[in-house]
C-alpha positions as CSV (number, residue, x, y, z in Angstrom):
1,M,-89.7,-132.1,-123.0
2,S,-89.9,-131.5,-119.3
3,T,-87.8,-133.7,-117.1
4,G,-88.6,-132.1,-113.7
5,I,-91.1,-133.1,-111.1
6,G,-94.3,-132.7,-113.0
7,P,-98.0,-132.6,-112.0
8,A,-98.2,-136.4,-111.8
9,H,-95.4,-136.4,-109.2
10,V,-97.1,-133.6,-107.2
11,L,-100.5,-135.4,-107.2
12,L,-98.9,-138.7,-106.2
13,F,-97.0,-137.1,-103.4
14,S,-100.1,-135.4,-102.2
15,W,-102.0,-138.7,-102.2
16,W,-99.1,-140.3,-100.3
17,R,-99.2,-137.5,-97.7
18,A,-103.0,-138.0,-97.3
19,Q,-102.5,-141.7,-96.8
20,V,-99.8,-141.2,-94.2
21,A,-102.0,-138.6,-92.4
22,R,-104.9,-141.1,-92.4
23,A,-102.7,-143.9,-91.2
24,T,-101.0,-141.9,-88.5
25,R,-104.3,-140.7,-87.0
26,A,-105.9,-142.5,-84.1
27,P,-108.2,-145.4,-85.1
28,A,-111.8,-144.6,-85.8
29,A,-113.6,-143.2,-82.8
30,E,-116.6,-145.3,-83.7
31,P,-116.6,-149.1,-84.0
32,R,-117.5,-150.6,-87.3
33,D,-120.2,-152.5,-85.7
34,P,-121.9,-151.6,-82.4
35,A,-121.6,-155.2,-81.3
36,S,-117.8,-155.0,-81.7
37,A,-117.4,-152.3,-79.0
38,A,-116.1,-153.2,-75.6
39,P,-117.8,-151.9,-72.5
40,G,-117.1,-148.3,-71.8
41,G,-117.0,-147.4,-75.5
42,A,-113.5,-148.9,-76.1
43,V,-112.9,-150.2,-79.7
44,R,-111.5,-153.7,-80.2
45,V,-108.6,-153.5,-82.7
46,D,-105.7,-155.6,-83.8
47,P,-102.4,-154.2,-82.4
48,D,-100.7,-155.1,-85.7
49,D,-103.2,-153.1,-87.8
50,G,-101.1,-149.9,-87.9
51,E,-98.0,-151.7,-88.9
52,H,-99.8,-153.5,-91.7
53,E,-101.4,-150.3,-92.9
54,F,-98.1,-148.4,-92.9
55,S,-96.5,-151.3,-94.8
56,E,-99.3,-151.3,-97.3
57,I,-98.9,-147.5,-97.8
58,H,-95.2,-147.9,-98.3
59,A,-95.7,-150.7,-100.9
60,R,-98.5,-148.8,-102.8
61,F,-96.5,-145.6,-102.8
62,A,-93.3,-147.3,-104.0
63,R,-95.2,-149.1,-106.8
64,N,-97.1,-146.0,-107.9
65,V,-93.9,-143.9,-107.9
66,L,-92.0,-146.5,-109.8
67,G,-94.8,-147.2,-112.3
68,I,-95.4,-143.5,-113.0
69,Y,-91.8,-142.7,-113.3
70,L,-91.0,-145.6,-115.6
71,A,-94.1,-144.8,-117.7
72,V,-93.2,-141.1,-118.1
73,S,-89.5,-141.9,-118.6
74,A,-90.3,-144.6,-121.2
75,V,-92.6,-142.2,-123.2
76,A,-90.0,-139.4,-122.9
77,L,-87.1,-141.6,-123.9
78,A,-89.1,-143.0,-126.8
79,A,-90.0,-139.5,-128.0
80,L,-86.3,-138.5,-127.6
81,I,-85.1,-141.5,-129.6
82,A,-87.7,-140.9,-132.3
83,A,-86.6,-137.2,-132.5
84,L,-82.9,-138.0,-132.5
85,G,-83.5,-140.8,-135.2
86,S,-85.4,-138.3,-137.4
87,D,-82.7,-135.7,-136.8
88,L,-80.0,-138.2,-137.7
89,K,-81.7,-139.0,-141.0
90,Y,-82.2,-135.3,-141.7
91,Q,-78.5,-134.5,-140.9
92,G,-77.4,-137.6,-142.9
93,D,-79.3,-136.3,-145.9
94,A,-77.9,-132.8,-145.3
95,A,-74.4,-134.2,-145.1
96,R,-74.8,-136.0,-148.4
97,E,-76.3,-132.9,-150.0
98,S,-73.4,-130.8,-148.7
99,L,-70.9,-133.3,-150.2
100,S,-72.7,-132.9,-153.5
101,I,-72.6,-129.1,-153.3
102,E,-69.0,-129.1,-152.3
103,T,-68.2,-131.3,-155.3
104,E,-70.0,-129.0,-157.7
105,L,-68.1,-126.0,-156.3
106,R,-64.8,-127.7,-156.7
107,A,-65.7,-128.7,-160.3
108,Q,-66.5,-125.1,-161.1
109,Y,-63.2,-124.0,-159.6
110,L,-61.3,-126.7,-161.6
111,G,-63.2,-125.8,-164.8
112,R,-62.2,-122.1,-164.4
113,Y,-58.6,-123.0,-163.7
114,L,-58.3,-125.3,-166.7
115,G,-60.1,-122.7,-168.8
116,L,-57.5,-120.1,-167.9
117,L,-54.8,-122.6,-168.9
118,A,-56.5,-123.4,-172.1
119,D,-56.8,-119.7,-173.0
120,E,-53.1,-119.2,-172.3
121,V,-52.1,-122.2,-174.5
122,Q,-54.3,-121.0,-177.3
123,R,-52.8,-117.5,-177.0
124,I,-49.2,-118.9,-177.1
125,G,-50.1,-121.1,-180.0
126,A,-51.3,-118.1,-182.0
127,R,-48.0,-116.3,-181.7
128,P,-46.1,-115.8,-185.0
129,E,-43.1,-117.5,-183.5
130,I,-45.0,-120.8,-183.5
131,D,-44.7,-121.8,-187.2
132,L,-43.9,-125.5,-187.9
133,L,-44.0,-125.1,-191.7
134,D,-40.4,-123.8,-191.9
135,R,-39.2,-126.8,-189.8
136,E,-37.0,-124.3,-188.0
137,L,-37.7,-124.6,-184.2
138,G,-35.4,-121.9,-183.0
139,P,-38.1,-119.2,-182.5
140,E,-40.4,-121.7,-180.9
141,R,-37.7,-122.8,-178.4
142,T,-36.9,-119.3,-177.5
143,L,-40.5,-118.4,-176.9
144,L,-41.4,-121.5,-175.0
145,N,-38.2,-121.4,-172.9
146,S,-39.2,-117.9,-171.8
147,Y,-42.2,-119.5,-170.0
148,R,-40.1,-121.9,-168.0
149,G,-39.5,-119.4,-165.2
150,N,-43.3,-119.3,-164.6
151,R,-44.1,-122.8,-163.5
152,A,-47.3,-121.8,-161.6
153,L,-49.4,-122.5,-164.8
154,F,-47.8,-125.3,-166.7
155,N,-45.8,-127.0,-164.0
156,K,-44.6,-129.9,-166.2
157,G,-43.6,-127.9,-169.3
158,F,-44.4,-127.6,-173.0
159,A,-44.1,-129.8,-176.0
160,L,-44.5,-129.4,-179.8
161,L,-45.9,-132.2,-181.9
162,D,-45.9,-132.5,-185.6
163,D,-48.9,-133.3,-187.7
164,E,-48.4,-137.0,-187.1
165,G,-48.3,-136.6,-183.3
166,T,-44.5,-137.1,-183.0
167,V,-42.7,-135.0,-180.4
168,L,-40.5,-132.4,-182.1
169,W,-39.3,-130.7,-179.0
170,S,-40.2,-130.4,-175.3
171,T,-39.1,-128.4,-172.4
172,P,-37.7,-129.8,-170.2
173,S,-36.1,-132.2,-172.6
174,G,-37.2,-135.8,-172.4
175,L,-40.6,-134.8,-171.0
176,F,-42.3,-137.8,-172.6
177,A,-39.2,-140.1,-172.9
178,D,-39.6,-140.6,-176.6
179,A,-43.1,-141.9,-176.2
180,T,-46.3,-140.8,-177.8
181,P,-47.9,-138.4,-175.3
182,M,-51.4,-138.6,-176.8
183,A,-53.6,-141.5,-177.7
184,P,-54.1,-141.7,-181.5
185,A,-57.9,-141.2,-181.2
186,S,-57.4,-138.0,-179.1
187,F,-54.8,-136.7,-181.6
188,A,-57.1,-137.4,-184.5
189,L,-59.8,-135.2,-183.0
190,L,-57.4,-132.3,-183.0
191,R,-57.1,-132.2,-186.8
192,G,-60.7,-130.9,-187.0
193,A,-60.8,-129.0,-183.7
194,V,-60.6,-125.3,-183.4
195,G,-60.2,-124.7,-179.7
196,V,-58.0,-126.3,-177.0
197,Q,-58.6,-129.9,-176.1
198,M,-57.9,-131.3,-172.6
199,V,-57.0,-134.9,-172.5
200,P,-55.2,-137.2,-170.1
201,S,-51.6,-138.0,-170.8
202,N,-51.0,-141.3,-172.5
203,T,-47.8,-141.9,-170.5
204,D,-48.1,-140.4,-167.0
205,A,-50.9,-140.8,-164.5
206,G,-52.2,-137.6,-163.0
207,V,-51.0,-135.5,-166.0
208,I,-53.3,-133.4,-168.2
209,L,-52.4,-132.2,-171.7
210,L,-53.9,-129.0,-172.9
211,A,-53.6,-129.4,-176.7
212,S,-53.9,-126.4,-179.0
213,P,-54.0,-127.1,-182.7
214,I,-51.5,-125.1,-184.8
215,R,-52.8,-123.9,-188.2
216,R,-51.0,-121.9,-190.7
217,A,-52.5,-120.9,-194.0
218,E,-55.6,-123.0,-193.1
219,Q,-53.3,-126.0,-192.8
220,F,-53.0,-128.2,-189.7
221,T,-49.3,-128.2,-189.0
222,G,-49.0,-129.6,-185.5
223,V,-50.0,-129.3,-181.8
224,L,-48.8,-127.2,-178.9
225,L,-49.1,-129.0,-175.6
226,G,-49.2,-127.3,-172.2
227,V,-48.6,-130.1,-169.6
228,I,-49.7,-129.9,-166.0
229,D,-49.3,-132.3,-163.1
230,V,-52.7,-132.3,-161.4
231,D,-51.3,-133.4,-158.0
232,A,-48.5,-130.9,-157.9
233,S,-50.7,-128.0,-159.1
234,R,-53.3,-128.9,-156.4
235,A,-55.9,-128.2,-159.1
236,V,-58.2,-131.0,-157.9
237,D,-57.4,-131.2,-154.2
238,T,-56.7,-127.7,-152.9
239,G,-56.4,-129.1,-149.4
240,F,-58.9,-126.4,-148.2
241,G,-62.3,-127.2,-146.8
242,R,-62.2,-130.9,-147.6
243,R,-63.9,-132.9,-144.8
244,A,-62.0,-135.8,-143.2
245,G,-62.4,-139.1,-145.0
246,V,-63.3,-137.6,-148.4
247,D,-61.2,-138.7,-151.4
248,M,-61.1,-136.7,-154.6
249,S,-60.8,-138.2,-158.1
250,L,-60.8,-136.9,-161.6
251,S,-62.2,-139.1,-164.2
252,T,-63.0,-138.9,-167.9
253,R,-66.5,-139.4,-169.0
254,D,-65.7,-142.9,-170.3
255,G,-64.6,-143.9,-166.8
256,R,-60.8,-143.5,-167.0
257,I,-59.3,-142.2,-163.8
258,V,-56.9,-139.3,-164.4
259,F,-56.2,-138.5,-160.8
260,T,-57.1,-139.8,-157.3
261,T,-56.1,-139.0,-153.8
262,A,-56.4,-142.4,-152.2
263,G,-56.6,-145.2,-154.7
264,Q,-60.3,-145.0,-155.5
265,S,-59.9,-146.0,-159.1
266,D,-61.5,-149.4,-158.6
267,V,-64.5,-147.8,-156.8
268,A,-64.9,-145.2,-159.5
269,R,-65.1,-147.9,-162.1
270,A,-68.3,-149.3,-160.5
271,P,-71.1,-149.7,-163.1
272,A,-73.3,-147.2,-161.4
273,I,-70.6,-144.6,-161.4
274,D,-69.7,-145.3,-165.0
275,A,-73.3,-144.8,-166.0
276,A,-73.5,-141.5,-164.1
277,T,-70.3,-140.1,-165.5
278,R,-71.3,-140.9,-169.1
279,A,-74.5,-138.9,-168.5
280,G,-72.5,-135.8,-168.0
281,Q,-74.6,-134.5,-165.2
282,A,-74.1,-134.0,-161.4
283,F,-75.0,-137.1,-159.4
284,L,-75.1,-138.4,-155.8
285,L,-75.3,-142.1,-155.2
286,S,-74.3,-144.9,-152.8
287,T,-72.5,-148.1,-154.0
288,A,-73.9,-151.5,-153.2
289,N,-70.5,-153.0,-152.2
290,Q,-69.2,-153.3,-148.7
291,P,-68.3,-150.9,-147.2
292,T,-70.9,-148.7,-148.6
293,L,-69.5,-145.6,-150.3
294,V,-71.2,-142.3,-151.0
295,V,-70.1,-140.8,-154.3
296,A,-70.8,-137.3,-155.5
297,G,-69.9,-136.4,-159.0
298,S,-70.0,-133.2,-161.0
299,P,-68.9,-132.5,-164.6
300,V,-66.0,-130.0,-165.0
301,P,-67.1,-127.1,-167.2
302,R,-65.4,-126.8,-170.7
303,T,-63.9,-130.2,-170.3
304,D,-64.8,-133.9,-170.7
305,F,-63.7,-134.6,-167.1
306,V,-65.9,-135.5,-164.1
307,L,-64.9,-134.6,-160.6
308,L,-65.7,-137.3,-158.0
309,S,-65.9,-137.0,-154.2
310,T,-65.9,-140.4,-152.4
311,I,-66.4,-141.2,-148.7
312,R,-67.4,-144.2,-146.6
313,D,-71.0,-144.0,-145.4
314,D,-70.0,-144.8,-141.8
315,A,-67.3,-142.1,-141.9
316,L,-69.9,-139.6,-143.2
317,R,-72.4,-140.5,-140.5
318,G,-69.8,-141.2,-137.7
319,P,-69.7,-137.6,-136.3
320,L,-73.5,-137.5,-136.6
321,V,-73.9,-140.7,-134.6
322,Q,-71.5,-139.6,-132.0
323,H,-73.4,-136.3,-131.7
324,L,-76.6,-138.3,-131.4
325,L,-75.2,-140.5,-128.6
326,V,-74.0,-137.4,-126.7
327,R,-77.5,-135.9,-126.9
328,L,-79.1,-139.2,-125.9
329,G,-76.8,-139.5,-122.9
330,I,-77.7,-136.0,-121.9
331,G,-81.4,-136.8,-122.3
332,V,-81.1,-140.0,-120.1
333,L,-79.2,-138.0,-117.5
334,L,-81.9,-135.3,-117.5
335,L,-84.5,-138.1,-117.1
336,A,-82.6,-139.5,-114.1
337,L,-82.3,-136.1,-112.4
338,P,-86.0,-136.1,-111.1
339,L,-85.4,-139.5,-109.6
340,I,-82.2,-138.4,-108.0
341,G,-83.8,-135.2,-106.7
342,A,-86.8,-137.0,-105.4
343,S,-84.6,-139.5,-103.7
344,V,-82.7,-136.8,-101.9
345,I,-85.9,-135.0,-100.9
346,L,-87.7,-138.1,-99.8
347,R,-84.8,-139.5,-97.9
348,G,-85.2,-136.7,-95.3
349,S,-89.0,-137.0,-95.4
350,L,-88.8,-140.8,-94.9
351,Q,-86.7,-140.4,-91.9
352,R,-89.2,-138.0,-90.3
353,F,-92.0,-140.3,-91.5
354,R,-90.5,-143.4,-89.9
355,A,-90.1,-141.5,-86.6
356,A,-93.8,-140.5,-86.8
357,E,-94.7,-144.1,-87.8
358,D,-92.9,-145.6,-84.8
359,E,-94.6,-143.1,-82.5
360,A,-98.0,-143.8,-84.1
361,I,-97.5,-147.6,-83.7
362,R,-96.4,-147.2,-80.1
363,N,-99.5,-145.1,-79.4
364,Q,-101.7,-147.5,-81.2
365,R,-100.3,-150.4,-79.3
366,M,-100.8,-148.6,-76.0
367,R,-104.4,-147.9,-77.0
368,S,-104.9,-151.6,-78.0
369,L,-103.3,-152.7,-74.8
370,G,-105.6,-150.4,-72.8
371,E,-108.7,-151.7,-74.7
372,A,-107.7,-155.3,-74.1
373,A,-107.0,-154.6,-70.5
374,S,-110.4,-152.9,-70.2
375,L,-112.1,-155.9,-71.8
376,I,-110.3,-158.5,-69.7
377,A,-111.0,-156.5,-66.5
378,H,-114.7,-156.3,-67.5
379,E,-114.9,-160.1,-68.1
380,V,-113.1,-160.9,-64.9
381,R,-115.2,-158.4,-62.9
382,N,-118.5,-159.8,-64.2
383,S,-117.4,-163.3,-63.2
384,L,-116.2,-162.2,-59.8
385,N,-119.4,-160.3,-59.2
386,S,-121.4,-163.5,-60.0
387,L,-119.1,-165.5,-57.7
388,R,-119.5,-162.9,-54.9
389,L,-123.2,-162.7,-55.1
390,G,-123.5,-166.5,-55.1
391,L,-121.2,-166.9,-52.2
392,D,-123.1,-164.2,-50.2
393,V,-126.3,-166.1,-50.7
394,I,-124.7,-169.4,-49.6
395,L,-122.9,-167.8,-46.6
396,V,-126.1,-166.3,-45.3
397,G,-127.2,-170.0,-45.1
398,D,-129.6,-169.7,-42.2
399,S,-132.8,-169.8,-44.3
400,P,-134.0,-173.1,-45.5
401,D,-133.0,-174.2,-49.1
402,R,-136.3,-173.7,-50.9
403,G,-136.6,-175.6,-54.2
404,G,-132.9,-176.5,-54.4
405,R,-131.9,-172.9,-54.7
406,R,-128.5,-173.6,-53.2
407,A,-127.7,-176.3,-55.8
408,E,-128.7,-173.9,-58.6
409,I,-126.4,-171.2,-57.3
410,L,-123.6,-173.7,-56.9
411,T,-124.1,-174.8,-60.5
412,S,-124.0,-171.2,-61.6
413,L,-120.9,-170.6,-59.7
414,R,-119.2,-173.6,-61.3
415,G,-120.3,-172.4,-64.7
416,E,-118.8,-168.9,-64.1
417,M,-115.5,-170.5,-62.8
418,T,-115.4,-172.7,-66.0
419,R,-116.1,-169.7,-68.2
420,L,-113.4,-167.7,-66.4
421,A,-110.9,-170.6,-66.7
422,D,-111.6,-171.0,-70.4
423,F,-111.3,-167.3,-71.0
424,T,-108.0,-167.2,-69.2
425,T,-106.7,-170.3,-71.1
426,E,-107.6,-168.8,-74.4
427,L,-106.0,-165.5,-73.6
428,L,-102.8,-167.1,-72.4
429,T,-102.6,-169.3,-75.5
430,F,-103.3,-166.3,-77.8
431,S,-100.6,-164.2,-76.1
432,R,-97.9,-166.9,-75.9
433,G,-98.4,-168.1,-79.5
434,V,-99.4,-171.4,-80.9
435,R,-96.8,-174.2,-80.9
436,P,-98.6,-177.5,-81.7
437,V,-97.3,-180.8,-80.7
438,T,-98.6,-183.0,-83.6
439,A,-99.5,-186.6,-83.7
440,S,-101.6,-188.7,-86.1
441,L,-105.3,-187.9,-85.6
442,D,-108.5,-189.1,-87.3
443,L,-110.3,-185.7,-87.7
444,A,-113.7,-187.3,-88.5
445,A,-113.7,-189.5,-85.3
446,F,-112.4,-186.6,-83.2
447,T,-115.0,-184.2,-84.5
448,T,-117.7,-186.8,-83.6
449,K,-116.4,-186.9,-80.0
450,V,-116.5,-183.1,-79.7
451,V,-120.0,-182.9,-81.1
452,D,-121.2,-185.6,-78.7
453,A,-119.6,-183.6,-75.8
454,V,-121.4,-180.4,-76.9
455,R,-124.7,-182.1,-77.7
456,P,-126.2,-181.9,-74.1
457,H,-125.5,-178.1,-74.1
458,A,-127.3,-177.8,-77.5
459,E,-130.3,-179.8,-76.2
460,N,-130.5,-177.5,-73.1
461,R,-130.7,-174.5,-75.5
462,E,-133.2,-176.4,-77.7
463,V,-130.9,-176.3,-80.8
464,A,-131.0,-179.2,-83.2
465,L,-127.4,-180.4,-83.6
466,T,-126.7,-182.9,-86.5
467,L,-123.5,-184.5,-87.7
468,E,-122.8,-185.8,-91.2
469,P,-119.6,-187.8,-90.8
470,A,-117.1,-188.6,-93.6
471,R,-117.3,-192.1,-95.1
472,A,-113.7,-192.8,-94.4
473,P,-111.2,-191.8,-91.8
474,L,-109.7,-188.2,-92.2
475,L,-106.0,-188.6,-91.1
476,V,-104.1,-185.5,-90.2
477,Q,-101.0,-184.6,-88.2
478,A,-102.4,-182.3,-85.5
479,D,-102.3,-181.3,-81.8
480,S,-105.6,-182.8,-80.5
481,T,-105.8,-180.3,-77.6
482,L,-105.5,-177.3,-79.9
483,I,-107.9,-178.8,-82.5
484,H,-110.4,-179.4,-79.7
485,V,-110.2,-175.6,-78.9
486,V,-111.0,-174.8,-82.6
487,L,-113.9,-177.2,-82.9
488,T,-115.4,-176.1,-79.5
489,N,-115.2,-172.4,-80.6
490,M,-116.8,-173.1,-83.9
491,L,-119.7,-175.1,-82.3
492,S,-120.1,-172.5,-79.5
493,N,-120.4,-169.6,-82.0
494,A,-122.9,-171.6,-84.1
495,L,-125.0,-172.5,-81.0
496,D,-125.1,-168.8,-79.9
497,F,-126.2,-167.5,-83.3
498,A,-128.5,-170.5,-84.1
499,E,-130.8,-169.5,-81.2
500,N,-132.3,-166.8,-83.5
501,G,-133.1,-169.4,-86.2
502,Q,-136.6,-170.8,-86.9
503,P,-136.2,-173.5,-85.7
504,P,-132.6,-173.2,-84.5
505,R,-130.3,-175.8,-85.9
506,V,-126.6,-176.5,-86.4
507,S,-125.1,-179.0,-88.8
508,V,-121.6,-180.4,-88.8
509,H,-120.0,-181.9,-92.0
510,T,-116.7,-183.7,-92.3
511,D,-115.2,-184.6,-95.6
512,A,-112.0,-184.7,-97.7
513,A,-111.4,-182.5,-100.7
514,G,-108.3,-181.8,-102.8
515,G,-105.9,-183.6,-100.4
516,R,-107.2,-181.7,-97.4
517,C,-109.5,-182.7,-94.5
518,V,-112.4,-180.3,-94.0
519,V,-114.9,-179.7,-91.1
520,R,-117.8,-177.3,-91.8
521,V,-120.1,-176.0,-89.1
522,V,-123.3,-174.4,-90.4
523,D,-126.0,-172.6,-88.4
524,N,-129.2,-170.9,-89.6
525,G,-128.8,-167.8,-87.5
526,P,-128.8,-164.2,-88.9
527,G,-125.3,-164.4,-90.2
528,V,-122.3,-162.2,-89.8
529,A,-122.9,-158.4,-90.2
530,A,-121.4,-156.9,-93.3
531,T,-119.6,-154.2,-91.3
532,I,-117.8,-156.7,-89.1
533,R,-117.1,-159.3,-91.8
534,P,-113.7,-157.8,-93.0
535,R,-112.3,-157.9,-89.4
536,L,-114.0,-161.0,-88.2
537,F,-110.8,-162.9,-87.4
538,E,-109.1,-160.0,-85.7
539,P,-108.6,-160.3,-81.9
540,F,-111.3,-158.6,-79.7
541,V,-113.7,-158.2,-82.6
542,T,-117.0,-160.0,-82.0
543,G,-120.6,-159.8,-83.2
544,R,-122.0,-161.0,-79.8
545,A,-123.1,-158.6,-77.2
546,N,-121.4,-160.6,-74.5
547,G,-118.6,-161.9,-76.7
548,V,-114.9,-161.6,-76.0
549,G,-113.5,-161.7,-79.6
550,I,-110.6,-164.1,-78.8
551,G,-112.1,-167.4,-80.0
552,L,-112.1,-167.0,-83.8
553,A,-108.7,-165.2,-83.9
554,L,-107.2,-167.9,-81.7
555,S,-108.8,-170.7,-83.8
556,R,-107.5,-169.3,-87.1
557,R,-104.0,-169.0,-85.6
558,I,-104.2,-172.7,-84.5
559,A,-105.4,-173.8,-87.9
560,R,-102.6,-171.9,-89.7
561,A,-100.0,-173.2,-87.3
562,H,-101.0,-176.7,-88.6
563,G,-100.7,-175.6,-92.2
564,G,-104.4,-175.2,-92.6
565,D,-106.9,-172.4,-92.4
566,L,-110.2,-171.3,-90.9
567,R,-112.5,-169.2,-93.0
568,L,-116.0,-168.0,-93.4
569,V,-117.5,-169.5,-96.6
570,P,-120.7,-168.6,-98.4
571,D,-123.6,-170.9,-97.7
572,T,-127.3,-170.8,-98.7
573,E,-128.5,-172.3,-95.4
574,G,-126.8,-169.7,-93.1
575,T,-123.4,-169.0,-91.6
576,C,-120.7,-171.5,-92.5
577,F,-117.2,-171.7,-90.9
578,E,-114.8,-174.1,-92.6
579,L,-111.7,-175.7,-90.9
580,S,-109.3,-177.3,-93.4
581,L,-106.1,-179.2,-92.5
582,P,-103.6,-181.0,-94.7
583,G,-104.4,-184.7,-95.0
584,V,-101.9,-187.5,-94.8
585,A,-101.9,-190.8,-96.6
586,S,-103.2,-193.7,-94.5
């Protein structure tokens, strides 16, 4: 599993660099619409465009990086967890199987060890000195006492039993404290047995009796006992190779515990373990009690014993889980390394990028300022030229005024002055920002007044101007002066474009909808060009050959400053601009 910067990261970084290069280049050399170009080929743009585009690039890049990294990391982490989970199950099964194998090996060792002792007891019992028919125990004592110096085999000693199971003699003396060492049922089996029998002591826990029948002249005369302490002889628990947490137990096949290292007698008597030990075969099982125990059992060869290895399931899996957590931690760290590396690399790149971004924004603003200045100079120059030409005609003044020529020129001069004043006012308002001083206003009645004021101008241009007023007052909190600017701009644009209609007409509708007061101005002109539509409300963008591009941008700012909006809405009759303002209760 790769945790470095992969192909997805490389492609994403390449895309990001391309976006940055595109954004840091100068704005397009050609306008989106020929009508949106200022005189001299300058392009009208929004000075904030570059900042917005850079911000959008930042946001998209951050989202894409985070999304791709989280997706790749989630898939990698899920694959790692699945692999580690499968590995944990495999290792858990392997640990259980290893416990079973270890138990079988220890059972084999214990069987060989007890087999050697059994052969030795049988050999001693066959010596001629062992003869209980004469009831003289001197030779037997001498023989058996000779073995006391070698306690490695029979570390507890020896004993002689008569044909009724009573202790005749033992070394050391008082080995069984005048008690019957063997259960009557076990002793009864010896009467017909030929080989050595291994049975647990009837008096001492953890003691095994190796009983060899003594026969003379085909007659059962008694029993020779070799006695070993399982714990002292370390026959069951050698202390070598036993994993931490494993307890060893030696049980008979009927479920009696002969020896245990840590009090597992109650556990070993569980019904499932009893059934498994009676079967006389190797087994591996888990108990249903809490805590869950894993028990491996194996029969001891040449005996009726079963060797048990017992361990808590959490102790068996504990090292495996710790190992899994370590590997998982390493995997998570490796998954985090690409993010850390990318952060270090991108930190320096972002510093250089921000410097380039600041420089690009400064350059873009300077270009926008130059274009705006060119546009303003063009508009002022045109007005001044008209004023100069008109004044020249008037100042010549000696020729008679034919057909009211002088009055026409004065009217034209007044119109140019008004246009220049309106342009200057809009420009100052746009540059200083919109700060409305609101008061209660009936938008329906106010719209009627503005339409009535514009109606003579519409009649001079032969445009049919109609008004469909609302049925009730439309009360808003607004600055009447600023709202007048918005409505005038909407009507002026509609009259300009409606001249191309057949026949030209403009309709105004006022209404209330959804708690807002709405004014719609619709003309039947050619509509807004698709190329200019996305930037229609940007400053210095216009679809008119002699337009300035301030009116709609300023009008939208005014509307939004009042908590409303100005937008272009679809309409089947033509172009429709909609002004909406929050209504107030009457």
